[in-house]
TORKOL-4160 file (C-alpha; in steps of 0.2 Angstrom, whole numbers, padded with zeros to 4 digits, m for minus):
99
<pt num="1" X="0527" Y="0561" Z="0637"/>
<pt num="2" X="0526" Y="0553" Z="0623"/>
<pt num="3" X="0536" Y="0555" Z="0609"/>
<pt num="4" X="0528" Y="0558" Z="0591"/>
<pt num="5" X="0534" Y="0553" Z="0573"/>
<pt num="6" X="0539" Y="0565" Z="0562"/>
<pt num="7" X="0528" Y="0566" Z="0547"/>
<pt num="8" X="0540" Y="0566" Z="0535"/>
<pt num="9" X="0551" Y="0551" Z="0542"/>
<pt num="10" X="0532" Y="0546" Z="0541"/>
<pt num="11" X="0526" Y="0548" Z="0523"/>
<pt num="12" X="0545" Y="0543" Z="0519"/>
<pt num="13" X="0541" Y="0526" Z="0526"/>
<pt num="14" X="0524" Y="0522" Z="0518"/>
<pt num="15" X="0531" Y="0526" Z="0501"/>
<pt num="16" X="0545" Y="0514" Z="0505"/>
<pt num="17" X="0532" Y="0499" Z="0509"/>
<pt num="18" X="0522" Y="0503" Z="0495"/>
<pt num="19" X="0537" Y="0502" Z="0485"/>
<pt num="20" X="0540" Y="0484" Z="0493"/>
<pt num="21" X="0519" Y="0479" Z="0490"/>
<pt num="22" X="0525" Y="0482" Z="0473"/>
<pt num="23" X="0543" Y="0475" Z="0473"/>
<pt num="24" X="0531" Y="0457" Z="0478"/>
<pt num="25" X="0519" Y="0458" Z="0465"/>
<pt num="26" X="0531" Y="0457" Z="0455"/>
<pt num="27" X="0541" Y="0442" Z="0464"/>
<pt num="28" X="0554" Y="0457" Z="0467"/>
<pt num="29" X="0555" Y="0454" Z="0486"/>
<pt num="30" X="0551" Y="0441" Z="0498"/>
<pt num="31" X="0535" Y="0439" Z="0508"/>
<pt num="32" X="0548" Y="0439" Z="0525"/>
<pt num="33" X="0562" Y="0452" Z="0520"/>
<pt num="34" X="0545" Y="0463" Z="0516"/>
<pt num="35" X="0538" Y="0458" Z="0534"/>
<pt num="36" X="0553" Y="0463" Z="0541"/>
<pt num="37" X="0553" Y="0479" Z="0530"/>
<pt num="38" X="0537" Y="0482" Z="0538"/>
<pt num="39" X="0539" Y="0479" Z="0558"/>
<pt num="40" X="0554" Y="0491" Z="0555"/>
<pt num="41" X="0542" Y="0509" Z="0551"/>
<pt num="42" X="0542" Y="0511" Z="0568"/>
<pt num="43" X="0538" Y="0531" Z="0564"/>
<pt num="44" X="0524" Y="0527" Z="0551"/>
<pt num="45" X="0516" Y="0514" Z="0563"/>
<pt num="46" X="0518" Y="0528" Z="0578"/>
<pt num="47" X="0509" Y="0540" Z="0566"/>
<pt num="48" X="0494" Y="0530" Z="0563"/>
<pt num="49" X="0479" Y="0523" Z="0572"/>
<pt num="50" X="0485" Y="0508" Z="0582"/>
<pt num="51" X="0472" Y="0495" Z="0572"/>
<pt num="52" X="0483" Y="0500" Z="0556"/>
<pt num="53" X="0496" Y="0492" Z="0564"/>
<pt num="54" X="0485" Y="0476" Z="0570"/>
<pt num="55" X="0479" Y="0474" Z="0550"/>
<pt num="56" X="0497" Y="0476" Z="0545"/>
<pt num="57" X="0504" Y="0463" Z="0555"/>
<pt num="58" X="0488" Y="0453" Z="0552"/>
<pt num="59" X="0491" Y="0451" Z="0534"/>
<pt num="60" X="0509" Y="0452" Z="0535"/>
<pt num="61" X="0507" Y="0435" Z="0545"/>
<pt num="62" X="0496" Y="0427" Z="0532"/>
<pt num="63" X="0506" Y="0432" Z="0520"/>
<pt num="64" X="0524" Y="0426" Z="0526"/>
<pt num="65" X="0512" Y="0408" Z="0531"/>
<pt num="66" X="0506" Y="0409" Z="0511"/>
<pt num="67" X="0523" Y="0410" Z="0503"/>
<pt num="68" X="0529" Y="0393" Z="0515"/>
<pt num="69" X="0517" Y="0382" Z="0500"/>
<pt num="70" X="0518" Y="0385" Z="0482"/>
<pt num="71" X="0507" Y="0398" Z="0470"/>
<pt num="72" X="0488" Y="0398" Z="0478"/>
<pt num="73" X="0492" Y="0380" Z="0487"/>
<pt num="74" X="0486" Y="0387" Z="0506"/>
<pt num="75" X="0473" Y="0394" Z="0510"/>
<pt num="76" X="0478" Y="0412" Z="0509"/>
<pt num="77" X="0478" Y="0421" Z="0492"/>
<pt num="78" X="0497" Y="0429" Z="0488"/>
<pt num="79" X="0489" Y="0440" Z="0476"/>
<pt num="80" X="0476" Y="0444" Z="0486"/>
<pt num="81" X="0488" Y="0446" Z="0500"/>
<pt num="82" X="0498" Y="0459" Z="0488"/>
<pt num="83" X="0482" Y="0468" Z="0485"/>
<pt num="84" X="0476" Y="0470" Z="0502"/>
<pt num="85" X="0492" Y="0478" Z="0508"/>
<pt num="86" X="0490" Y="0490" Z="0490"/>
<pt num="87" X="0474" Y="0494" Z="0502"/>
<pt num="88" X="0481" Y="0496" Z="0517"/>
<pt num="89" X="0494" Y="0507" Z="0510"/>
<pt num="90" X="0482" Y="0520" Z="0502"/>
<pt num="91" X="0472" Y="0522" Z="0518"/>
<pt num="92" X="0490" Y="0526" Z="0526"/>
<pt num="93" X="0489" Y="0536" Z="0515"/>
<pt num="94" X="0475" Y="0544" Z="0517"/>
<pt num="95" X="0474" Y="0546" Z="0537"/>
<pt num="96" X="0493" Y="0553" Z="0535"/>
<pt num="97" X="0487" Y="0569" Z="0526"/>
<pt num="98" X="0473" Y="0569" Z="0536"/>
<pt num="99" X="0486" Y="0571" Z="0553"/>
């Protein structure tokens, strides 16, 4: 028997992540803190198909790597990664709405 995540908890975690993505875009949150927050959103990740978790973790890995460099000197643009995280949140919301 597998435990399913509470839909309301998953939705709340998605909203918290979206807020974190927006704070990151305004440079009010460090990439490492956002990564910790996202990895702790287990109810959300359980409520979504596995590929959503894979994509999110890949984006977070690149974001955390880009934070080691100044501005855009890294091969990963922090702005593009933040935009992709916000797009991920939109698609995750659509997926939750289907469930």
